[in-house]
Legacy VTK file of the C-alpha trace (Angstrom):
# vtk DataFile Version 3.0
C-alpha trace
ASCII
DATASET POLYDATA
POINTS 268 float
18.019 -35.616 10.886
18.555 -31.844 10.928
18.142 -31.758 7.163
14.894 -33.704 7.516
13.449 -31.174 9.966
14.644 -28.301 7.772
12.779 -29.717 4.782
9.638 -30.179 6.885
9.889 -26.586 8.079
10.355 -25.330 4.529
7.404 -27.347 3.253
5.213 -25.992 6.048
6.287 -22.437 5.274
5.522 -22.835 1.579
2.094 -24.330 2.244
0.953 -21.771 4.794
2.297 -18.807 2.830
-0.055 -19.199 -0.138
-2.914 -16.793 0.534
-5.479 -14.739 -1.339
-5.657 -10.973 -1.636
-8.861 -9.568 -0.103
-11.454 -8.159 -2.515
-9.756 -9.451 -5.704
-9.103 -12.984 -4.363
-5.899 -13.253 -6.384
-3.622 -16.012 -5.129
-0.306 -14.739 -3.827
2.834 -16.060 -2.185
4.108 -13.772 0.553
6.670 -15.810 2.440
8.314 -13.112 4.498
7.364 -12.352 8.075
4.743 -9.599 8.033
5.633 -8.689 11.627
9.294 -8.290 10.706
8.331 -6.242 7.655
6.255 -3.905 9.814
9.151 -3.442 12.250
11.479 -2.485 9.409
8.808 -0.148 8.065
8.441 1.557 11.446
12.175 2.207 11.567
12.334 3.478 7.985
9.267 5.692 8.495
10.682 7.314 11.629
13.974 7.895 9.836
12.193 9.474 6.873
10.211 11.859 9.077
13.374 12.881 10.922
14.875 14.063 7.631
11.839 15.756 6.079
9.835 18.785 7.120
6.205 18.267 7.997
3.851 20.829 6.515
2.991 23.795 8.688
-0.318 24.130 6.835
-2.741 22.941 9.491
-5.646 22.547 7.068
-3.627 20.276 4.775
-2.306 18.199 7.649
-5.722 17.779 9.228
-7.305 16.824 5.910
-4.761 14.049 5.315
-5.301 12.741 8.836
-9.077 12.953 8.454
-9.135 10.972 5.209
-6.614 8.470 6.519
-8.543 7.923 9.743
-11.825 7.581 7.865
-10.415 4.909 5.561
-8.483 3.002 8.243
-11.474 2.960 10.587
-13.811 1.830 7.822
-11.639 -1.040 6.631
-10.842 -2.169 10.182
-14.572 -2.490 10.821
-15.152 -4.118 7.443
-12.527 -6.821 7.907
-14.023 -7.916 11.212
-16.867 -9.572 9.302
-15.543 -9.883 5.728
-15.054 -13.579 4.883
-15.630 -14.532 8.505
-12.980 -12.132 9.721
-9.998 -14.055 8.366
-8.157 -10.825 7.447
-9.038 -8.977 10.647
-6.013 -10.052 12.685
-3.564 -8.643 10.150
-5.289 -5.252 10.049
-5.557 -5.176 13.835
-1.747 -5.105 14.079
-1.459 -1.958 11.983
-0.291 1.170 13.758
-1.697 3.798 11.467
0.088 7.100 10.927
-0.787 9.846 8.431
1.697 12.658 7.853
2.063 15.388 5.259
5.544 16.506 4.226
6.473 19.822 2.661
7.630 18.752 -0.797
6.577 19.921 -4.289
6.696 16.365 -5.630
3.355 14.797 -6.561
3.704 11.707 -4.425
2.160 9.579 -1.682
2.896 6.147 -0.223
1.902 3.683 2.462
4.309 1.243 4.045
3.459 -2.151 5.586
1.708 -1.604 8.889
-0.191 1.503 7.767
2.501 4.188 7.730
1.356 6.852 5.247
2.976 9.988 3.838
1.378 12.499 1.477
3.496 15.176 -0.206
2.093 18.706 -0.431
2.815 18.708 -4.166
0.051 16.156 -4.664
-2.716 18.185 -3.007
-3.326 20.659 -5.859
-4.100 17.617 -8.032
-6.301 15.769 -5.555
-8.102 19.117 -5.254
-10.584 18.029 -2.583
-11.233 15.489 0.154
-12.653 12.849 -2.170
-9.776 13.234 -4.607
-7.378 12.678 -1.728
-9.364 9.587 -0.728
-8.752 8.144 -4.215
-4.990 8.297 -3.738
-4.902 7.300 -0.078
-7.279 4.405 -0.705
-4.967 3.207 -3.456
-1.812 3.479 -1.356
-3.394 1.830 1.690
-4.570 -0.959 -0.615
-0.926 -1.742 -1.417
-0.232 -2.364 2.254
-3.386 -4.357 2.972
-2.836 -6.525 -0.111
0.735 -7.239 1.084
2.242 -6.079 -2.187
5.448 -5.122 -0.393
5.700 -8.588 1.090
5.248 -10.060 -2.377
7.997 -7.841 -3.752
10.248 -8.931 -0.901
9.406 -12.564 -1.649
10.339 -12.170 -5.315
13.717 -10.752 -4.327
14.264 -13.516 -1.781
13.455 -16.205 -4.338
15.997 -14.669 -6.690
18.619 -14.995 -3.941
17.656 -18.520 -2.834
15.150 -19.971 -0.379
17.629 -19.715 2.471
16.764 -16.059 2.847
13.084 -16.920 3.104
13.741 -19.319 5.951
15.964 -16.802 7.712
13.076 -14.326 7.808
10.802 -16.885 9.429
13.445 -17.857 11.969
15.184 -14.654 12.925
12.824 -11.841 11.992
14.981 -9.433 10.007
18.563 -10.533 9.229
20.899 -8.074 7.515
20.311 -9.700 4.118
16.577 -9.169 4.520
17.129 -5.550 5.570
19.107 -5.004 2.378
16.275 -6.438 0.294
13.787 -4.237 2.157
15.915 -1.175 1.394
16.032 -1.990 -2.309
12.296 -2.720 -2.573
11.196 0.380 -0.670
13.808 2.768 -1.956
15.143 3.543 1.525
18.429 4.679 0.031
16.430 7.126 -2.065
14.578 8.544 0.957
11.427 6.548 0.147
10.574 8.820 -2.759
9.550 5.806 -4.814
7.882 2.627 -3.672
8.026 0.714 -6.918
5.386 -1.925 -7.551
4.603 -4.023 -10.604
1.856 -2.970 -12.972
-0.198 -5.928 -11.737
0.026 -4.609 -8.188
-0.826 -1.077 -9.267
-3.936 -2.222 -11.108
-5.008 -4.332 -8.144
-4.482 -1.413 -5.758
-6.714 0.716 -7.983
-9.553 -1.791 -7.647
-9.161 -2.362 -3.906
-8.680 1.360 -3.341
-12.074 2.086 -4.899
-13.683 -0.285 -2.410
-11.766 1.227 0.509
-12.814 4.791 -0.302
-16.410 3.603 -0.755
-16.367 1.930 2.657
-15.216 5.238 4.138
-18.140 7.115 2.596
-16.362 8.612 -0.425
-18.074 8.283 -3.803
-15.896 6.035 -6.033
-17.310 7.757 -9.125
-15.118 10.740 -8.265
-12.038 8.624 -9.060
-12.644 9.233 -12.758
-12.444 13.011 -12.350
-9.289 12.701 -10.279
-7.495 10.527 -12.843
-8.580 12.866 -15.613
-6.901 15.694 -13.697
-3.840 13.530 -13.179
-3.759 12.763 -16.881
-3.644 16.488 -17.688
-0.924 16.995 -15.076
1.270 14.166 -16.334
0.822 15.444 -19.864
2.411 18.782 -18.982
4.976 17.715 -16.405
7.222 14.839 -15.485
5.323 11.710 -14.470
4.602 11.794 -10.725
6.882 9.316 -8.983
4.060 7.292 -7.474
2.737 6.722 -11.011
5.982 5.573 -12.587
4.909 1.960 -13.054
1.155 2.491 -13.194
-1.056 1.662 -16.184
-1.487 4.517 -18.657
-4.199 7.037 -17.858
-6.669 5.899 -20.528
-6.403 2.256 -19.461
-6.761 3.183 -15.805
-9.922 5.216 -16.397
-11.436 2.415 -18.468
-10.617 -0.093 -15.712
-12.149 2.154 -13.068
-15.348 2.476 -15.073
-15.496 -1.308 -15.295
-14.921 -1.739 -11.535
-17.256 1.017 -10.367
-20.421 -1.131 -10.162
-18.647 -3.506 -7.762
-17.177 -0.666 -5.692
-20.559 1.058 -5.450
-21.931 -1.978 -3.614
-19.819 -0.867 -0.653
-20.725 2.832 -0.837
-23.042 4.359 1.707
-23.612 8.065 1.234
-22.764 9.848 4.502
LINES 1 269
268 0 1 2 3 4 5 6 7 8 9 10 11 12 13 14 15 16 17 18 19 20 21 22 23 24 25 26 27 28 29 30 31 32 33 34 35 36 37 38 39 40 41 42 43 44 45 46 47 48 49 50 51 52 53 54 55 56 57 58 59 60 61 62 63 64 65 66 67 68 69 70 71 72 73 74 75 76 77 78 79 80 81 82 83 84 85 86 87 88 89 90 91 92 93 94 95 96 97 98 99 100 101 102 103 104 105 106 107 108 109 110 111 112 113 114 115 116 117 118 119 120 121 122 123 124 125 126 127 128 129 130 131 132 133 134 135 136 137 138 139 140 141 142 143 144 145 146 147 148 149 150 151 152 153 154 155 156 157 158 159 160 161 162 163 164 165 166 167 168 169 170 171 172 173 174 175 176 177 178 179 180 181 182 183 184 185 186 187 188 189 190 191 192 193 194 195 196 197 198 199 200 201 202 203 204 205 206 207 208 209 210 211 212 213 214 215 216 217 218 219 220 221 222 223 224 225 226 227 228 229 230 231 232 233 234 235 236 237 238 239 240 241 242 243 244 245 246 247 248 249 250 251 252 253 254 255 256 257 258 259 260 261 262 263 264 265 266 267
């Protein structure tokens, strides 16, 4: 009898976990508990900030917060009506945070639940507010599209469905915490949140829409990636680009997606 109920519970979990990514409508399987993932992210984020120095440059810090708040506010409003609001509840649970750490590395990331960090080493490349919106829109897109949850799911599947069920039942068992640490590079101080190329390309597309919703011209993404291309050609590849498409392919993709993104752009 217990086995019977277990199989019913597993079947229900598998059925309800198949969703679609907003904007791109790609089908995805994200079986882990999003609430549990956000709790683990909160803990990891607080730990990271306790070990890294926040920038003392007020202008830089305020700019990151401004862009982050603009994007988060815009997408929160957008999802209230987008596809009858079916994504709104997930965004409503986010506890947004935007911090800038003093580090020469060209990097930025966003964890599940809207926890964002931008490294000062990235700002000379973003160059301006719109350039920063390109990167932050992209990183926030990873979180909204549940790419981390998908990565967790892939790892869980590799270790057996039992781990998937344990997430649904208990929230965050030690085995799940270990998978979270490997996916998000916690052991490496979160310097690299590694996603698949498919996820990176999808985040590019969604990120263009997000920056447009916030009043930033998506056309400026081309100029930013051209600058990034020059930077990566003269220095080591920025860590947040390690698994991204090559620069030429990215720029071509952005040009192809721009007409769709511009539908969401309202000049401030």
